[in-house]
Chimera marker file (.cmm) of the C-alpha trace (Angstrom):
<marker_set name="trace">
<marker id="1" x="108.411" y="12.117" z="-92.042" r="1" g="1" b="0" radius="0.5"/>
<marker id="2" x="105.055" y="10.462" z="-91.202" r="1" g="1" b="0" radius="0.5"/>
<marker id="3" x="102.009" y="10.205" z="-93.137" r="1" g="1" b="0" radius="0.5"/>
<marker id="4" x="99.669" y="13.118" z="-92.978" r="1" g="1" b="0" radius="0.5"/>
<marker id="5" x="96.008" y="12.501" z="-94.795" r="1" g="1" b="0" radius="0.5"/>
<marker id="6" x="93.727" y="15.236" z="-96.753" r="1" g="1" b="0" radius="0.5"/>
<marker id="7" x="90.492" y="13.906" z="-97.263" r="1" g="1" b="0" radius="0.5"/>
<marker id="8" x="89.359" y="15.118" z="-100.386" r="1" g="1" b="0" radius="0.5"/>
<marker id="9" x="84.738" y="16.022" z="-99.323" r="1" g="1" b="0" radius="0.5"/>
<marker id="10" x="83.666" y="12.413" z="-100.618" r="1" g="1" b="0" radius="0.5"/>
<marker id="11" x="85.242" y="10.792" z="-99.079" r="1" g="1" b="0" radius="0.5"/>
<marker id="12" x="83.064" y="9.961" z="-95.435" r="1" g="1" b="0" radius="0.5"/>
<marker id="13" x="84.279" y="12.876" z="-92.485" r="1" g="1" b="0" radius="0.5"/>
<marker id="14" x="83.380" y="9.345" z="-90.320" r="1" g="1" b="0" radius="0.5"/>
<marker id="15" x="86.875" y="8.287" z="-91.528" r="1" g="1" b="0" radius="0.5"/>
<marker id="16" x="88.868" y="11.308" z="-90.039" r="1" g="1" b="0" radius="0.5"/>
<marker id="17" x="87.806" y="11.569" z="-86.968" r="1" g="1" b="0" radius="0.5"/>
<marker id="18" x="88.146" y="7.484" z="-86.623" r="1" g="1" b="0" radius="0.5"/>
<marker id="19" x="91.913" y="7.993" z="-88.500" r="1" g="1" b="0" radius="0.5"/>
<marker id="20" x="92.870" y="10.779" z="-85.259" r="1" g="1" b="0" radius="0.5"/>
<marker id="21" x="91.442" y="8.691" z="-82.631" r="1" g="1" b="0" radius="0.5"/>
<marker id="22" x="94.494" y="6.147" z="-84.216" r="1" g="1" b="0" radius="0.5"/>
<marker id="23" x="96.788" y="10.062" z="-84.035" r="1" g="1" b="0" radius="0.5"/>
<marker id="24" x="96.806" y="9.493" z="-87.698" r="1" g="1" b="0" radius="0.5"/>
<marker id="25" x="97.330" y="13.554" z="-88.906" r="1" g="1" b="0" radius="0.5"/>
<marker id="26" x="93.952" y="13.558" z="-90.648" r="1" g="1" b="0" radius="0.5"/>
<marker id="27" x="91.867" y="17.052" z="-92.368" r="1" g="1" b="0" radius="0.5"/>
<marker id="28" x="89.679" y="17.070" z="-95.205" r="1" g="1" b="0" radius="0.5"/>
<marker id="29" x="87.775" y="19.504" z="-97.270" r="1" g="1" b="0" radius="0.5"/>
<marker id="30" x="86.037" y="21.081" z="-95.342" r="1" g="1" b="0" radius="0.5"/>
<marker id="31" x="87.999" y="21.150" z="-92.499" r="1" g="1" b="0" radius="0.5"/>
<marker id="32" x="89.911" y="23.093" z="-94.808" r="1" g="1" b="0" radius="0.5"/>
<marker id="33" x="87.927" y="25.731" z="-96.322" r="1" g="1" b="0" radius="0.5"/>
<marker id="34" x="88.069" y="23.978" z="-99.432" r="1" g="1" b="0" radius="0.5"/>
<marker id="35" x="85.317" y="22.831" z="-99.935" r="1" g="1" b="0" radius="0.5"/>
<marker id="36" x="84.054" y="23.329" z="-103.773" r="1" g="1" b="0" radius="0.5"/>
<marker id="37" x="88.056" y="24.337" z="-104.871" r="1" g="1" b="0" radius="0.5"/>
<marker id="38" x="88.331" y="22.688" z="-108.472" r="1" g="1" b="0" radius="0.5"/>
<marker id="39" x="91.122" y="19.111" z="-108.105" r="1" g="1" b="0" radius="0.5"/>
<marker id="40" x="93.773" y="20.917" z="-109.174" r="1" g="1" b="0" radius="0.5"/>
<marker id="41" x="92.750" y="23.416" z="-106.811" r="1" g="1" b="0" radius="0.5"/>
<marker id="42" x="92.656" y="20.521" z="-104.219" r="1" g="1" b="0" radius="0.5"/>
<marker id="43" x="96.092" y="19.046" z="-105.720" r="1" g="1" b="0" radius="0.5"/>
<marker id="44" x="98.198" y="22.013" z="-105.100" r="1" g="1" b="0" radius="0.5"/>
<marker id="45" x="96.331" y="22.842" z="-101.485" r="1" g="1" b="0" radius="0.5"/>
<marker id="46" x="97.501" y="19.506" z="-99.988" r="1" g="1" b="0" radius="0.5"/>
<marker id="47" x="100.952" y="19.358" z="-102.231" r="1" g="1" b="0" radius="0.5"/>
<marker id="48" x="101.819" y="22.928" z="-100.222" r="1" g="1" b="0" radius="0.5"/>
<marker id="49" x="100.636" y="21.508" z="-97.286" r="1" g="1" b="0" radius="0.5"/>
<marker id="50" x="102.380" y="18.584" z="-97.784" r="1" g="1" b="0" radius="0.5"/>
<marker id="51" x="99.578" y="15.783" z="-97.413" r="1" g="1" b="0" radius="0.5"/>
<marker id="52" x="98.383" y="12.485" z="-99.133" r="1" g="1" b="0" radius="0.5"/>
<marker id="53" x="95.356" y="13.151" z="-100.446" r="1" g="1" b="0" radius="0.5"/>
<marker id="54" x="91.861" y="10.161" z="-100.444" r="1" g="1" b="0" radius="0.5"/>
<marker id="55" x="90.055" y="10.175" z="-102.830" r="1" g="1" b="0" radius="0.5"/>
<marker id="56" x="87.756" y="8.607" z="-105.827" r="1" g="1" b="0" radius="0.5"/>
<marker id="57" x="87.962" y="10.694" z="-108.534" r="1" g="1" b="0" radius="0.5"/>
<marker id="58" x="90.011" y="9.681" z="-111.517" r="1" g="1" b="0" radius="0.5"/>
<marker id="59" x="91.177" y="12.856" z="-112.131" r="1" g="1" b="0" radius="0.5"/>
<marker id="60" x="93.928" y="13.317" z="-110.369" r="1" g="1" b="0" radius="0.5"/>
<marker id="61" x="95.938" y="10.578" z="-111.697" r="1" g="1" b="0" radius="0.5"/>
<marker id="62" x="95.381" y="12.529" z="-115.590" r="1" g="1" b="0" radius="0.5"/>
<marker id="63" x="96.786" y="14.703" z="-113.206" r="1" g="1" b="0" radius="0.5"/>
<marker id="64" x="99.762" y="12.258" z="-111.844" r="1" g="1" b="0" radius="0.5"/>
<marker id="65" x="100.445" y="11.423" z="-115.346" r="1" g="1" b="0" radius="0.5"/>
<marker id="66" x="100.455" y="14.759" z="-116.295" r="1" g="1" b="0" radius="0.5"/>
<marker id="67" x="103.263" y="15.296" z="-114.419" r="1" g="1" b="0" radius="0.5"/>
<marker id="68" x="101.658" y="17.658" z="-111.816" r="1" g="1" b="0" radius="0.5"/>
<marker id="69" x="103.850" y="17.311" z="-108.272" r="1" g="1" b="0" radius="0.5"/>
<marker id="70" x="102.222" y="16.616" z="-105.530" r="1" g="1" b="0" radius="0.5"/>
<marker id="71" x="102.254" y="14.837" z="-101.682" r="1" g="1" b="0" radius="0.5"/>
<marker id="72" x="100.430" y="11.768" z="-102.668" r="1" g="1" b="0" radius="0.5"/>
<marker id="73" x="97.722" y="10.585" z="-104.398" r="1" g="1" b="0" radius="0.5"/>
<marker id="74" x="95.545" y="7.302" z="-102.632" r="1" g="1" b="0" radius="0.5"/>
<marker id="75" x="92.646" y="6.688" z="-105.116" r="1" g="1" b="0" radius="0.5"/>
<marker id="76" x="90.108" y="4.334" z="-103.201" r="1" g="1" b="0" radius="0.5"/>
<marker id="77" x="88.201" y="2.669" z="-106.024" r="1" g="1" b="0" radius="0.5"/>
<marker id="78" x="85.854" y="-0.028" z="-104.052" r="1" g="1" b="0" radius="0.5"/>
<marker id="79" x="82.825" y="-0.147" z="-106.826" r="1" g="1" b="0" radius="0.5"/>
<marker id="80" x="80.796" y="-0.660" z="-102.967" r="1" g="1" b="0" radius="0.5"/>
<marker id="81" x="82.049" y="1.550" z="-100.654" r="1" g="1" b="0" radius="0.5"/>
<marker id="82" x="83.147" y="0.489" z="-97.031" r="1" g="1" b="0" radius="0.5"/>
<marker id="83" x="84.140" y="3.605" z="-94.416" r="1" g="1" b="0" radius="0.5"/>
<marker id="84" x="86.410" y="0.542" z="-91.955" r="1" g="1" b="0" radius="0.5"/>
<marker id="85" x="87.782" y="-1.307" z="-95.868" r="1" g="1" b="0" radius="0.5"/>
<marker id="86" x="89.548" y="1.833" z="-96.357" r="1" g="1" b="0" radius="0.5"/>
<marker id="87" x="90.592" y="3.358" z="-92.935" r="1" g="1" b="0" radius="0.5"/>
<marker id="88" x="91.926" y="0.074" z="-92.417" r="1" g="1" b="0" radius="0.5"/>
<marker id="89" x="94.186" y="0.255" z="-95.571" r="1" g="1" b="0" radius="0.5"/>
<marker id="90" x="94.989" y="4.578" z="-95.294" r="1" g="1" b="0" radius="0.5"/>
<marker id="91" x="96.140" y="2.618" z="-91.478" r="1" g="1" b="0" radius="0.5"/>
<marker id="92" x="98.501" y="0.094" z="-93.013" r="1" g="1" b="0" radius="0.5"/>
<marker id="93" x="99.728" y="2.760" z="-95.291" r="1" g="1" b="0" radius="0.5"/>
<marker id="94" x="100.743" y="5.035" z="-92.900" r="1" g="1" b="0" radius="0.5"/>
<marker id="95" x="102.293" y="2.230" z="-90.531" r="1" g="1" b="0" radius="0.5"/>
<marker id="96" x="104.366" y="0.835" z="-93.585" r="1" g="1" b="0" radius="0.5"/>
<marker id="97" x="105.094" y="4.017" z="-95.831" r="1" g="1" b="0" radius="0.5"/>
<marker id="98" x="106.826" y="6.995" z="-95.069" r="1" g="1" b="0" radius="0.5"/>
<marker id="99" x="105.531" y="10.887" z="-95.953" r="1" g="1" b="0" radius="0.5"/>
<marker id="100" x="108.799" y="10.438" z="-98.692" r="1" g="1" b="0" radius="0.5"/>
<marker id="101" x="107.932" y="7.430" z="-99.565" r="1" g="1" b="0" radius="0.5"/>
<marker id="102" x="104.544" y="9.392" z="-100.772" r="1" g="1" b="0" radius="0.5"/>
<marker id="103" x="106.193" y="11.803" z="-102.590" r="1" g="1" b="0" radius="0.5"/>
<marker id="104" x="104.259" y="11.419" z="-106.284" r="1" g="1" b="0" radius="0.5"/>
<marker id="105" x="103.227" y="8.757" z="-105.622" r="1" g="1" b="0" radius="0.5"/>
<marker id="106" x="99.555" y="6.684" z="-106.705" r="1" g="1" b="0" radius="0.5"/>
<marker id="107" x="98.803" y="4.393" z="-104.530" r="1" g="1" b="0" radius="0.5"/>
<marker id="108" x="95.835" y="2.403" z="-104.404" r="1" g="1" b="0" radius="0.5"/>
<marker id="109" x="93.013" y="0.867" z="-101.535" r="1" g="1" b="0" radius="0.5"/>
<link id1="1" id2="2" r="1" g="1" b="0" radius="0.2"/>
<link id1="2" id2="3" r="1" g="1" b="0" radius="0.2"/>
<link id1="3" id2="4" r="1" g="1" b="0" radius="0.2"/>
<link id1="4" id2="5" r="1" g="1" b="0" radius="0.2"/>
<link id1="5" id2="6" r="1" g="1" b="0" radius="0.2"/>
<link id1="6" id2="7" r="1" g="1" b="0" radius="0.2"/>
<link id1="7" id2="8" r="1" g="1" b="0" radius="0.2"/>
<link id1="8" id2="9" r="1" g="1" b="0" radius="0.2"/>
<link id1="9" id2="10" r="1" g="1" b="0" radius="0.2"/>
<link id1="10" id2="11" r="1" g="1" b="0" radius="0.2"/>
<link id1="11" id2="12" r="1" g="1" b="0" radius="0.2"/>
<link id1="12" id2="13" r="1" g="1" b="0" radius="0.2"/>
<link id1="13" id2="14" r="1" g="1" b="0" radius="0.2"/>
<link id1="14" id2="15" r="1" g="1" b="0" radius="0.2"/>
<link id1="15" id2="16" r="1" g="1" b="0" radius="0.2"/>
<link id1="16" id2="17" r="1" g="1" b="0" radius="0.2"/>
<link id1="17" id2="18" r="1" g="1" b="0" radius="0.2"/>
<link id1="18" id2="19" r="1" g="1" b="0" radius="0.2"/>
<link id1="19" id2="20" r="1" g="1" b="0" radius="0.2"/>
<link id1="20" id2="21" r="1" g="1" b="0" radius="0.2"/>
<link id1="21" id2="22" r="1" g="1" b="0" radius="0.2"/>
<link id1="22" id2="23" r="1" g="1" b="0" radius="0.2"/>
<link id1="23" id2="24" r="1" g="1" b="0" radius="0.2"/>
<link id1="24" id2="25" r="1" g="1" b="0" radius="0.2"/>
<link id1="25" id2="26" r="1" g="1" b="0" radius="0.2"/>
<link id1="26" id2="27" r="1" g="1" b="0" radius="0.2"/>
<link id1="27" id2="28" r="1" g="1" b="0" radius="0.2"/>
<link id1="28" id2="29" r="1" g="1" b="0" radius="0.2"/>
<link id1="29" id2="30" r="1" g="1" b="0" radius="0.2"/>
<link id1="30" id2="31" r="1" g="1" b="0" radius="0.2"/>
<link id1="31" id2="32" r="1" g="1" b="0" radius="0.2"/>
<link id1="32" id2="33" r="1" g="1" b="0" radius="0.2"/>
<link id1="33" id2="34" r="1" g="1" b="0" radius="0.2"/>
<link id1="34" id2="35" r="1" g="1" b="0" radius="0.2"/>
<link id1="35" id2="36" r="1" g="1" b="0" radius="0.2"/>
<link id1="36" id2="37" r="1" g="1" b="0" radius="0.2"/>
<link id1="37" id2="38" r="1" g="1" b="0" radius="0.2"/>
<link id1="38" id2="39" r="1" g="1" b="0" radius="0.2"/>
<link id1="39" id2="40" r="1" g="1" b="0" radius="0.2"/>
<link id1="40" id2="41" r="1" g="1" b="0" radius="0.2"/>
<link id1="41" id2="42" r="1" g="1" b="0" radius="0.2"/>
<link id1="42" id2="43" r="1" g="1" b="0" radius="0.2"/>
<link id1="43" id2="44" r="1" g="1" b="0" radius="0.2"/>
<link id1="44" id2="45" r="1" g="1" b="0" radius="0.2"/>
<link id1="45" id2="46" r="1" g="1" b="0" radius="0.2"/>
<link id1="46" id2="47" r="1" g="1" b="0" radius="0.2"/>
<link id1="47" id2="48" r="1" g="1" b="0" radius="0.2"/>
<link id1="48" id2="49" r="1" g="1" b="0" radius="0.2"/>
<link id1="49" id2="50" r="1" g="1" b="0" radius="0.2"/>
<link id1="50" id2="51" r="1" g="1" b="0" radius="0.2"/>
<link id1="51" id2="52" r="1" g="1" b="0" radius="0.2"/>
<link id1="52" id2="53" r="1" g="1" b="0" radius="0.2"/>
<link id1="53" id2="54" r="1" g="1" b="0" radius="0.2"/>
<link id1="54" id2="55" r="1" g="1" b="0" radius="0.2"/>
<link id1="55" id2="56" r="1" g="1" b="0" radius="0.2"/>
<link id1="56" id2="57" r="1" g="1" b="0" radius="0.2"/>
<link id1="57" id2="58" r="1" g="1" b="0" radius="0.2"/>
<link id1="58" id2="59" r="1" g="1" b="0" radius="0.2"/>
<link id1="59" id2="60" r="1" g="1" b="0" radius="0.2"/>
<link id1="60" id2="61" r="1" g="1" b="0" radius="0.2"/>
<link id1="61" id2="62" r="1" g="1" b="0" radius="0.2"/>
<link id1="62" id2="63" r="1" g="1" b="0" radius="0.2"/>
<link id1="63" id2="64" r="1" g="1" b="0" radius="0.2"/>
<link id1="64" id2="65" r="1" g="1" b="0" radius="0.2"/>
<link id1="65" id2="66" r="1" g="1" b="0" radius="0.2"/>
<link id1="66" id2="67" r="1" g="1" b="0" radius="0.2"/>
<link id1="67" id2="68" r="1" g="1" b="0" radius="0.2"/>
<link id1="68" id2="69" r="1" g="1" b="0" radius="0.2"/>
<link id1="69" id2="70" r="1" g="1" b="0" radius="0.2"/>
<link id1="70" id2="71" r="1" g="1" b="0" radius="0.2"/>
<link id1="71" id2="72" r="1" g="1" b="0" radius="0.2"/>
<link id1="72" id2="73" r="1" g="1" b="0" radius="0.2"/>
<link id1="73" id2="74" r="1" g="1" b="0" radius="0.2"/>
<link id1="74" id2="75" r="1" g="1" b="0" radius="0.2"/>
<link id1="75" id2="76" r="1" g="1" b="0" radius="0.2"/>
<link id1="76" id2="77" r="1" g="1" b="0" radius="0.2"/>
<link id1="77" id2="78" r="1" g="1" b="0" radius="0.2"/>
<link id1="78" id2="79" r="1" g="1" b="0" radius="0.2"/>
<link id1="79" id2="80" r="1" g="1" b="0" radius="0.2"/>
<link id1="80" id2="81" r="1" g="1" b="0" radius="0.2"/>
<link id1="81" id2="82" r="1" g="1" b="0" radius="0.2"/>
<link id1="82" id2="83" r="1" g="1" b="0" radius="0.2"/>
<link id1="83" id2="84" r="1" g="1" b="0" radius="0.2"/>
<link id1="84" id2="85" r="1" g="1" b="0" radius="0.2"/>
<link id1="85" id2="86" r="1" g="1" b="0" radius="0.2"/>
<link id1="86" id2="87" r="1" g="1" b="0" radius="0.2"/>
<link id1="87" id2="88" r="1" g="1" b="0" radius="0.2"/>
<link id1="88" id2="89" r="1" g="1" b="0" radius="0.2"/>
<link id1="89" id2="90" r="1" g="1" b="0" radius="0.2"/>
<link id1="90" id2="91" r="1" g="1" b="0" radius="0.2"/>
<link id1="91" id2="92" r="1" g="1" b="0" radius="0.2"/>
<link id1="92" id2="93" r="1" g="1" b="0" radius="0.2"/>
<link id1="93" id2="94" r="1" g="1" b="0" radius="0.2"/>
<link id1="94" id2="95" r="1" g="1" b="0" radius="0.2"/>
<link id1="95" id2="96" r="1" g="1" b="0" radius="0.2"/>
<link id1="96" id2="97" r="1" g="1" b="0" radius="0.2"/>
<link id1="97" id2="98" r="1" g="1" b="0" radius="0.2"/>
<link id1="98" id2="99" r="1" g="1" b="0" radius="0.2"/>
<link id1="99" id2="100" r="1" g="1" b="0" radius="0.2"/>
<link id1="100" id2="101" r="1" g="1" b="0" radius="0.2"/>
<link id1="101" id2="102" r="1" g="1" b="0" radius="0.2"/>
<link id1="102" id2="103" r="1" g="1" b="0" radius="0.2"/>
<link id1="103" id2="104" r="1" g="1" b="0" radius="0.2"/>
<link id1="104" id2="105" r="1" g="1" b="0" radius="0.2"/>
<link id1="105" id2="106" r="1" g="1" b="0" radius="0.2"/>
<link id1="106" id2="107" r="1" g="1" b="0" radius="0.2"/>
<link id1="107" id2="108" r="1" g="1" b="0" radius="0.2"/>
<link id1="108" id2="109" r="1" g="1" b="0" radius="0.2"/>
</marker_set>
């Protein structure tokens, strides 16, 4: 099964548009009506929807270390945010991994 992304509120909305143009199923917190939900609620939503959450927030790594179930976490840890770099990495991840491979896994981009 193909990876489906869920972009945390700190990720540029432009990333969702660009990923969709390439045929990648992508949802933002705003589109889901989840703006302002807590991080645990965001992760639970993504897990229920079978979506890999893309975030800059370290709190998701803490939840992962506490064995909170999730469909996958992509942690964007760049000190200098670049939309094009993030988008390129997400496309590569989508092409090289399946949703099943991402279950319970953290990837750093």
